[in-house]
C-alpha positions in Angstrom: -165.6 -144.0 75.4 -165.5 -147.6 77.9 -162.3 -148.7 78.3 -162.7 -152.4 76.9 -160.5 -156.1 77.9 -160.5 -158.7 75.8 -160.3 -161.8 79.0 -159.1 -164.3 80.1 -158.2 -166.9 76.8 -159.9 -168.2 73.5 -162.5 -170.9 72.6 -160.5 -172.6 69.6 -163.0 -174.5 66.6 -161.3 -176.4 64.1 -162.3 -177.7 60.9 -161.6 -179.7 57.4 -160.1 -177.0 56.1 -161.4 -178.4 52.9 -165.3 -179.4 53.6 -165.2 -177.2 56.8 -166.6 -180.7 59.2 -165.9 -180.5 62.9 -163.2 -181.6 64.2 -162.4 -180.5 67.3 -164.0 -177.7 69.6 -161.9 -176.9 73.2 -162.9 -175.4 75.7 -160.6 -176.6 78.5 -157.3 -174.0 77.4 -155.4 -172.9 79.5 -153.3 -170.5 77.0 -154.2 -169.4 73.8 -152.1 -166.4 71.9 -152.5 -165.0 68.4 -149.6 -163.3 67.4 -148.3 -161.2 63.8 -144.5 -160.0 63.0 -142.6 -158.7 60.6 -139.8 -157.6 59.0 -137.9 -154.9 57.1 -135.5 -153.7 55.3 -133.7 -150.5 55.9 -133.5 -147.8 53.1 -130.5 -144.9 54.4 -128.1 -142.8 52.9 -126.7 -139.1 52.7 -125.0 -137.4 55.7 -125.3 -139.6 58.2 -126.7 -141.8 55.9 -130.3 -141.3 57.7 -133.0 -143.6 57.6 -135.1 -142.8 54.1 -137.3 -145.5 54.3 -138.8 -149.0 55.3 -139.6 -152.3 53.9 -142.2 -153.9 55.6 -142.3 -157.0 54.5 -142.6 -161.7 55.0 -145.8 -160.6 57.6 -146.4 -164.1 59.0 -149.6 -165.2 60.9 -148.8 -167.6 64.1 -151.1 -169.2 67.0 -150.6 -171.0 69.9 -153.5 -173.0 72.1 -152.7 -175.1 75.3 -155.5 -177.1 76.2 -155.7 -178.9 79.9 -156.9 -182.4 78.3 -156.3 -185.2 76.2 -157.3 -185.9 73.0 -156.5 -187.5 69.8 -157.3 -184.8 67.8 -154.2 -182.9 68.6 -151.8 -185.6 68.9 -153.0 -187.0 64.7 -153.3 -183.7 63.6 -149.3 -183.2 64.7 -149.1 -185.6 62.7 -150.7 -185.6 59.9 -152.3 -188.8 60.9 -156.1 -189.9 61.7 -157.5 -192.5 64.1 -157.7 -195.5 62.3 -159.5 -198.3 64.6 -159.7 -202.2 64.6 -157.9 -204.6 66.3 -154.1 -203.8 66.8 -151.3 -206.0 69.3 -151.8 -203.6 72.6 -149.3 -204.9 76.1 -151.3 -206.1 78.9 -150.0 -206.3 82.7 -150.9 -208.3 84.5 -151.0 -209.0 88.4 -151.1 -212.9 89.4 -150.3 -214.8 92.7 -148.6 -218.2 91.3 -149.8 -221.4 92.5 -146.7 -223.6 92.2 -145.9 -221.7 89.3 -147.9 -222.4 87.7 -150.8 -218.9 86.7 -154.0 -218.3 84.3 -153.9 -214.7 82.2 -156.5 -212.4 81.6 -156.7 -212.3 77.6 -155.1 -214.2 75.2 -151.2 -213.7 74.4 -149.8 -213.1 71.4 -146.3 -215.0 71.3 -144.0 -214.6 74.7 -145.1 -213.7 78.1 -142.9 -211.3 79.8 -142.6 -212.5 84.2 -141.1 -209.8 86.7 -140.9 -211.7 90.3 -139.9 -210.0 93.3 -136.7 -210.3 93.0 -135.6 -207.9 90.2 -135.0 -211.7 88.0 -137.0 -212.0 84.5 -138.6 -215.3 83.3 -139.7 -215.0 79.1 -142.2 -218.0 79.4 -143.9 -219.5 76.7 -147.9 -219.9 77.8 -150.5 -222.3 76.8 -154.3 -222.0 76.8 -154.2 -218.7 78.7 -152.2 -219.5 81.5 -148.5 -219.4 82.3 -145.7 -222.2 83.9 -142.6 -220.6 86.2 -140.0 -222.9 87.2 -139.4 -220.4 90.2 -142.0 -219.4 90.9 -143.5 -221.3 93.3 -146.1 -219.3 95.3 -145.1 -215.2 94.7 -146.7 -212.2 93.1 -145.4 -211.5 90.1 -146.0 -209.6 86.8 -147.1 -211.1 83.9 -146.8 -208.9 80.5 -147.1 -209.3 77.2 -148.8 -208.4 73.5 -152.9 -208.7 73.3 -154.8 -208.2 70.5 -158.1 -205.8 71.2 -160.5 -202.7 69.2 -159.0 -200.2 69.3 -158.2 -196.1 68.7 -154.6 -196.0 66.9 -152.5 -193.5 65.9 -149.4 -193.6 63.4 -146.8 -191.4 63.5 -144.9 -191.3 60.0 -141.0 -190.5 59.0 -142.3 -188.4 56.6 -145.8 -186.5 56.8 -146.2 -183.2 57.6 -149.3 -182.3 60.2 -152.3 -180.9 58.8 -153.7 -177.5 57.1 -157.4 -177.3 59.0 -159.6 -173.8 59.4 -159.0 -172.8 62.5 -161.3 -170.1 64.9 -160.4 -168.3 67.8 -163.2 -167.1 69.7 -162.9 -164.9 72.9 -164.8 -162.1 75.5 -164.9 -158.6 74.9 -166.0 -156.5 78.5 -166.1 -153.3 79.5 -165.1 -151.9 82.9 -168.0 -152.7 84.4 -166.9 -155.9 84.2 -170.5 -156.4 80.9 -170.2 -158.9 77.9 -169.8 -156.5 74.9 -168.4 -158.0 72.0 -167.1 -161.1 71.2 -163.8 -161.4 69.5 -164.1 -164.1 66.9 -160.4 -165.4 64.0 -160.5 -167.5 62.0 -157.3 -168.5 59.3 -158.3 -171.1 56.7 -155.8 -172.7 56.3 -153.5 -173.2 59.6 -150.7 -174.7 59.0 -150.4 -177.2 62.2 -146.4 -177.0 62.7 -146.6 -180.8 64.4 -144.6 -179.6 67.7 -145.9 -182.0 70.0 -144.7 -181.9 74.0 -147.0 -184.5 76.1 -145.5 -183.6 78.9 -146.5 -185.9 82.4 -146.1 -185.8 86.2 -146.4 -188.0 88.4 -147.4 -184.5 90.7 -149.7 -183.3 87.9 -152.1 -183.5 84.8 -151.1 -183.2 80.9 -151.6 -180.8 78.9 -151.2 -180.3 75.1 -150.3 -177.7 72.7 -151.1 -176.4 69.6 -148.8 -174.7 67.2 -148.9 -173.7 64.1 -148.3 -170.3 61.3 -151.9 -169.0 58.6 -150.6 -169.7 54.9 -151.8 -167.2 52.4 -155.9 -168.1 51.0 -156.8 -166.6 47.5 -159.7 -163.9 47.9 -163.4 -165.3 46.6 -163.8 -161.6 44.7 -162.1 -158.8 43.1 -163.6 -156.8 47.2 -160.1 -157.7 48.7 -156.4 -159.2 47.5 -154.8 -162.2 49.4 -155.0 -162.9 53.4 -153.8 -165.2 55.8 -157.0 -163.9 58.5 -160.0 -161.8 59.5 -160.7 -160.5 63.1 -164.4 -160.6 63.5 -165.8 -158.2 66.5 -169.0 -159.4 67.0 -171.1 -156.7 69.1 -173.7 -158.1 72.1 -176.5 -155.8 72.3 -174.6 -151.9 70.8 -172.7 -151.3 67.6 -170.9 -148.2 67.4 -172.8 -144.9 66.6 -172.9 -142.5 63.9 -171.3 -139.3 64.9 -173.3 -137.7 61.1 -174.8 -138.6 57.9 -173.6 -137.5 54.4 -176.4 -137.2 52.4 -175.1 -138.4 48.5 -176.2 -137.1 45.7 -176.0 -133.9 47.9 -178.0 -132.3 44.3 -179.8 -133.4 42.5 -180.9 -132.3 38.6 -183.8 -133.2 36.5 -183.5 -132.6 32.5 -187.1 -130.4 32.1 -187.3 -132.7 29.0 -187.5 -135.7 30.3 -190.0 -134.5 33.6 -192.0 -137.2 34.5 -188.1 -138.6 36.4 -187.2 -140.0 39.7 -184.2 -140.2 41.7 -182.7 -142.4 44.5 -180.9 -140.5 47.2 -179.0 -142.5 49.8 -177.8 -141.5 53.1 -174.3 -143.1 54.2 -173.6 -143.1 58.9 -170.5 -141.7 59.6 -168.9 -143.8 62.4 -166.1 -141.9 62.6 -161.8 -143.0 63.3 -160.8 -146.5 61.7 -164.8 -147.7 60.6 -166.0 -147.8 58.0 -169.2 -145.8 56.8 -173.3 -147.5 56.8 -176.1 -147.5 54.7 -178.7 -145.5 57.0 -180.7 -145.0 54.3 -184.5 -146.6 54.8 -183.3 -145.7 58.6 -183.9 -142.7 58.2 -186.7 -139.6 58.0 -187.4 -137.5 54.0 -189.2 -134.6 54.4 -189.4 -131.1 51.8 -189.0 -128.1 53.2 -189.5 -126.2 51.2 -190.2 -125.5 47.2 -192.0 -126.3 44.3 -194.9 -128.6 44.3 -193.8 -130.9 41.7 -190.6 -131.7 43.6 -191.2 -134.4 46.1 -189.8 -137.2 47.9 -190.8 -140.5 49.5 -191.0 -140.1 53.8 -189.7 -143.3 54.2 -188.0 -143.9 51.0 -185.7 -141.4 50.3 -187.3 -141.8 46.5 -187.2 -138.5 44.9 -189.7 -137.5 42.4 -189.7 -135.0 39.3 -193.6 -134.4 38.0 -194.3 -134.0 34.6 -196.0 -131.0 35.6 -192.3 -130.5 36.1 -190.0 -127.1 34.4 -187.0 -125.8 34.0 -186.3 -123.2 37.0 -188.5 -125.3 39.7 -187.0 -126.6 42.7 -186.8 -127.8 46.4 -185.0 -128.6 50.0 -185.9 -131.9 50.9 -184.4 -132.6 55.1 -183.1 -136.1 55.5 -183.6 -137.3 59.0 -181.8 -140.3 61.1 -182.1 -141.0 65.0 -180.8 -142.7 67.5 -180.5 -142.8 71.6 -176.4 -141.8 71.0 -176.6 -138.6 69.1 -179.7 -137.9 68.7 -181.6 -136.2 65.8 -178.8 -136.0 62.8 -179.7 -133.8 59.7 -178.8 -133.4 56.5 -179.3 -131.4 53.0 -180.3 -132.3 49.7 -181.2 -129.8 46.6 -183.7 -131.0 43.8 -183.3 -128.3 40.3 -185.6 -129.3 37.1 -183.3 -127.0 34.1 
């Protein structure tokens, strides 16, 4: 088997955990990490206090994403808040060259205006119809700072609101040693609890990045085939699947009651892939034929349905072949025996 490599970083898809509505599609990530951790309790006893058993418990699943772009969504998820749009008071800064202490503002102020003079002094002035007068301003260039009302997006970081729970999916590429993509890896966490650890670092010679850290919460199973879970990890093949190494036709022996003919029985063929890979049903991918036996017993060439005709009687028997062909391993054959008794 060729070596395979998980390359670069994962893209991330965030959805509303309740409705499935899209929240974020992150395609500019710097790092992405999926971590599983457990704790253990040791059971020791006997001479030299030997290790008799280890009880593994407290499994946790964590994800960390760092993205190069800046968005409202990540801050909102960490704060557990939505983005509201409306009229809000924002800080406005104007550069003004005064004319004998007078100047005009670019927006309508709410409250007083702080005027920063070149000598370091600050004058707090009352505006008049969008203009200001600074007695000591003369004809200087000054900075005016004040509140004004504008329509804008806003997130309120509350004191008690917990971070958001979302549905998180990581999307990554798996390549072979020739550089070809062989699988797409998907890790889905239906209930991902954002931890709320947020750091918006800004530097004079750099670009800020954002992080999303969190842990998987238990998701309840929807059927009886499995238990509750944290995440599902899926390998989606690009063009190939795990090859079948052998086949098993079941049942291997079919017995018909001579008092109940005509009758039928279905052959089910399983493809065995080995290792950790589950068997696959390949019944309709096989061909079926009679190798030997009585004419009262027959099999559907494409279906694997064995038929005992009304002419059949006690002691009739036949052997059927089951053939599965694949390019990787050629023809794989198994046999089924049918009897009437």
